[in-house]
PyMOL CGO cylinders between C-alpha atoms (Angstrom):
from pymol import cmd
from pymol.cgo import CYLINDER

trace = [
    CYLINDER, -0.11, 0.04, -0.01, 1.37, 3.34, -1.28, 0.3, 1, 1, 1, 1, 1, 1,
    CYLINDER, 1.37, 3.34, -1.28, -0.16, 5.49, 1.25, 0.3, 1, 1, 1, 1, 1, 1,
    CYLINDER, -0.16, 5.49, 1.25, -2.70, 5.91, 4.07, 0.3, 1, 1, 1, 1, 1, 1,
    CYLINDER, -2.70, 5.91, 4.07, -6.14, 7.42, 3.16, 0.3, 1, 1, 1, 1, 1, 1,
    CYLINDER, -6.14, 7.42, 3.16, -9.17, 8.29, 4.84, 0.3, 1, 1, 1, 1, 1, 1,
    CYLINDER, -9.17, 8.29, 4.84, -11.63, 5.76, 3.83, 0.3, 1, 1, 1, 1, 1, 1,
    CYLINDER, -11.63, 5.76, 3.83, -14.75, 6.94, 5.78, 0.3, 1, 1, 1, 1, 1, 1,
    CYLINDER, -14.75, 6.94, 5.78, -15.73, 9.38, 8.70, 0.3, 1, 1, 1, 1, 1, 1,
    CYLINDER, -15.73, 9.38, 8.70, -18.51, 9.45, 11.11, 0.3, 1, 1, 1, 1, 1, 1,
    CYLINDER, -18.51, 9.45, 11.11, -19.30, 12.74, 13.21, 0.3, 1, 1, 1, 1, 1, 1,
    CYLINDER, -19.30, 12.74, 13.21, -19.82, 11.45, 16.61, 0.3, 1, 1, 1, 1, 1, 1,
    CYLINDER, -19.82, 11.45, 16.61, -20.63, 14.82, 18.43, 0.3, 1, 1, 1, 1, 1, 1,
    CYLINDER, -20.63, 14.82, 18.43, -18.82, 17.54, 20.30, 0.3, 1, 1, 1, 1, 1, 1,
    CYLINDER, -18.82, 17.54, 20.30, -16.17, 18.02, 17.61, 0.3, 1, 1, 1, 1, 1, 1,
    CYLINDER, -16.17, 18.02, 17.61, -14.91, 14.44, 17.35, 0.3, 1, 1, 1, 1, 1, 1,
    CYLINDER, -14.91, 14.44, 17.35, -14.76, 12.20, 14.54, 0.3, 1, 1, 1, 1, 1, 1,
    CYLINDER, -14.76, 12.20, 14.54, -14.43, 8.51, 14.05, 0.3, 1, 1, 1, 1, 1, 1,
    CYLINDER, -14.43, 8.51, 14.05, -11.89, 8.04, 10.93, 0.3, 1, 1, 1, 1, 1, 1,
    CYLINDER, -11.89, 8.04, 10.93, -11.45, 4.87, 9.31, 0.3, 1, 1, 1, 1, 1, 1,
    CYLINDER, -11.45, 4.87, 9.31, -8.27, 4.23, 6.82, 0.3, 1, 1, 1, 1, 1, 1,
    CYLINDER, -8.27, 4.23, 6.82, -7.47, 2.16, 3.96, 0.3, 1, 1, 1, 1, 1, 1,
    CYLINDER, -7.47, 2.16, 3.96, -5.01, 0.25, 6.09, 0.3, 1, 1, 1, 1, 1, 1,
    CYLINDER, -5.01, 0.25, 6.09, -7.96, -1.10, 8.36, 0.3, 1, 1, 1, 1, 1, 1,
    CYLINDER, -7.96, -1.10, 8.36, -6.96, 1.21, 11.38, 0.3, 1, 1, 1, 1, 1, 1,
    CYLINDER, -6.96, 1.21, 11.38, -9.77, 3.40, 12.93, 0.3, 1, 1, 1, 1, 1, 1,
    CYLINDER, -9.77, 3.40, 12.93, -9.27, 6.43, 15.23, 0.3, 1, 1, 1, 1, 1, 1,
    CYLINDER, -9.27, 6.43, 15.23, -11.55, 8.66, 17.17, 0.3, 1, 1, 1, 1, 1, 1,
    CYLINDER, -11.55, 8.66, 17.17, -10.07, 12.32, 16.73, 0.3, 1, 1, 1, 1, 1, 1,
    CYLINDER, -10.07, 12.32, 16.73, -11.21, 15.27, 18.86, 0.3, 1, 1, 1, 1, 1, 1,
    CYLINDER, -11.21, 15.27, 18.86, -10.88, 18.37, 16.81, 0.3, 1, 1, 1, 1, 1, 1,
    CYLINDER, -10.88, 18.37, 16.81, -12.31, 20.41, 19.77, 0.3, 1, 1, 1, 1, 1, 1,
    CYLINDER, -12.31, 20.41, 19.77, -9.06, 21.36, 21.62, 0.3, 1, 1, 1, 1, 1, 1,
    CYLINDER, -9.06, 21.36, 21.62, -7.49, 22.41, 18.29, 0.3, 1, 1, 1, 1, 1, 1,
    CYLINDER, -7.49, 22.41, 18.29, -10.64, 24.68, 17.40, 0.3, 1, 1, 1, 1, 1, 1,
    CYLINDER, -10.64, 24.68, 17.40, -11.11, 26.15, 20.75, 0.3, 1, 1, 1, 1, 1, 1,
    CYLINDER, -11.11, 26.15, 20.75, -7.35, 27.14, 20.92, 0.3, 1, 1, 1, 1, 1, 1,
    CYLINDER, -7.35, 27.14, 20.92, -7.26, 28.97, 17.39, 0.3, 1, 1, 1, 1, 1, 1,
    CYLINDER, -7.26, 28.97, 17.39, -7.33, 32.57, 17.27, 0.3, 1, 1, 1, 1, 1, 1,
    CYLINDER, -7.33, 32.57, 17.27, -7.57, 32.68, 13.55, 0.3, 1, 1, 1, 1, 1, 1,
    CYLINDER, -7.57, 32.68, 13.55, -11.16, 33.47, 12.23, 0.3, 1, 1, 1, 1, 1, 1,
    CYLINDER, -11.16, 33.47, 12.23, -10.83, 31.24, 9.31, 0.3, 1, 1, 1, 1, 1, 1,
    CYLINDER, -10.83, 31.24, 9.31, -10.30, 28.09, 11.73, 0.3, 1, 1, 1, 1, 1, 1,
    CYLINDER, -10.30, 28.09, 11.73, -12.31, 29.16, 14.76, 0.3, 1, 1, 1, 1, 1, 1,
    CYLINDER, -12.31, 29.16, 14.76, -15.53, 29.79, 12.61, 0.3, 1, 1, 1, 1, 1, 1,
    CYLINDER, -15.53, 29.79, 12.61, -15.85, 25.97, 12.47, 0.3, 1, 1, 1, 1, 1, 1,
    CYLINDER, -15.85, 25.97, 12.47, -16.82, 26.01, 16.16, 0.3, 1, 1, 1, 1, 1, 1,
    CYLINDER, -16.82, 26.01, 16.16, -20.12, 26.34, 14.50, 0.3, 1, 1, 1, 1, 1, 1,
    CYLINDER, -20.12, 26.34, 14.50, -21.06, 22.71, 14.60, 0.3, 1, 1, 1, 1, 1, 1,
    CYLINDER, -21.06, 22.71, 14.60, -23.17, 23.24, 11.27, 0.3, 1, 1, 1, 1, 1, 1,
    CYLINDER, -23.17, 23.24, 11.27, -20.10, 24.11, 9.70, 0.3, 1, 1, 1, 1, 1, 1,
    CYLINDER, -20.10, 24.11, 9.70, -17.81, 21.52, 11.30, 0.3, 1, 1, 1, 1, 1, 1,
    CYLINDER, -17.81, 21.52, 11.30, -20.05, 18.63, 10.21, 0.3, 1, 1, 1, 1, 1, 1,
    CYLINDER, -20.05, 18.63, 10.21, -19.81, 19.31, 6.68, 0.3, 1, 1, 1, 1, 1, 1,
    CYLINDER, -19.81, 19.31, 6.68, -16.61, 17.71, 5.94, 0.3, 1, 1, 1, 1, 1, 1,
    CYLINDER, -16.61, 17.71, 5.94, -16.05, 15.59, 2.87, 0.3, 1, 1, 1, 1, 1, 1,
    CYLINDER, -16.05, 15.59, 2.87, -13.50, 13.01, 1.89, 0.3, 1, 1, 1, 1, 1, 1,
    CYLINDER, -13.50, 13.01, 1.89, -11.47, 14.36, -1.10, 0.3, 1, 1, 1, 1, 1, 1,
    CYLINDER, -11.47, 14.36, -1.10, -8.59, 12.20, -2.24, 0.3, 1, 1, 1, 1, 1, 1,
    CYLINDER, -8.59, 12.20, -2.24, -8.31, 10.49, 0.73, 0.3, 1, 1, 1, 1, 1, 1,
    CYLINDER, -8.31, 10.49, 0.73, -8.10, 13.25, 3.26, 0.3, 1, 1, 1, 1, 1, 1,
    CYLINDER, -8.10, 13.25, 3.26, -10.69, 14.93, 5.65, 0.3, 1, 1, 1, 1, 1, 1,
    CYLINDER, -10.69, 14.93, 5.65, -11.48, 18.43, 4.18, 0.3, 1, 1, 1, 1, 1, 1,
    CYLINDER, -11.48, 18.43, 4.18, -13.80, 21.11, 4.95, 0.3, 1, 1, 1, 1, 1, 1,
    CYLINDER, -13.80, 21.11, 4.95, -15.14, 23.59, 2.01, 0.3, 1, 1, 1, 1, 1, 1,
    CYLINDER, -15.14, 23.59, 2.01, -12.76, 22.76, -0.63, 0.3, 1, 1, 1, 1, 1, 1,
    CYLINDER, -12.76, 22.76, -0.63, -9.50, 22.64, 1.45, 0.3, 1, 1, 1, 1, 1, 1,
    CYLINDER, -9.50, 22.64, 1.45, -10.54, 25.54, 3.85, 0.3, 1, 1, 1, 1, 1, 1,
    CYLINDER, -10.54, 25.54, 3.85, -9.35, 23.34, 6.54, 0.3, 1, 1, 1, 1, 1, 1,
    CYLINDER, -9.35, 23.34, 6.54, -7.63, 20.20, 5.97, 0.3, 1, 1, 1, 1, 1, 1,
    CYLINDER, -7.63, 20.20, 5.97, -5.26, 18.46, 8.45, 0.3, 1, 1, 1, 1, 1, 1,
    CYLINDER, -5.26, 18.46, 8.45, -2.44, 15.94, 7.36, 0.3, 1, 1, 1, 1, 1, 1,
    CYLINDER, -2.44, 15.94, 7.36, -3.46, 12.21, 7.38, 0.3, 1, 1, 1, 1, 1, 1,
    CYLINDER, -3.46, 12.21, 7.38, -0.84, 10.99, 9.63, 0.3, 1, 1, 1, 1, 1, 1,
    CYLINDER, -0.84, 10.99, 9.63, -1.74, 13.36, 12.15, 0.3, 1, 1, 1, 1, 1, 1,
    CYLINDER, -1.74, 13.36, 12.15, -5.17, 11.93, 12.03, 0.3, 1, 1, 1, 1, 1, 1,
    CYLINDER, -5.17, 11.93, 12.03, -3.79, 8.41, 12.21, 0.3, 1, 1, 1, 1, 1, 1,
    CYLINDER, -3.79, 8.41, 12.21, -2.14, 9.35, 15.18, 0.3, 1, 1, 1, 1, 1, 1,
    CYLINDER, -2.14, 9.35, 15.18, -5.60, 10.92, 16.65, 0.3, 1, 1, 1, 1, 1, 1,
    CYLINDER, -5.60, 10.92, 16.65, -3.59, 14.29, 17.58, 0.3, 1, 1, 1, 1, 1, 1,
    CYLINDER, -3.59, 14.29, 17.58, -4.42, 17.56, 15.78, 0.3, 1, 1, 1, 1, 1, 1,
    CYLINDER, -4.42, 17.56, 15.78, -2.44, 20.40, 16.67, 0.3, 1, 1, 1, 1, 1, 1,
]
cmd.load_cgo(trace, "trace")
């Protein structure tokens, strides 16, 4: 397998997403600490739960609003967003 990709993602609640990868691994990723620490309005706007829940999977990545917000897949695999 060349690279790890996001296969599926399900919003659990309270800014946590269960992410499944093409290698069979699965992680529950808590985005809330990252979002609440960010002072940048382009990031902190995703504290609006209606916006946060609008993620999509594009090219094996978890992505919000056409790459407005995206995280390295290896961070998602580790379950740590900084």
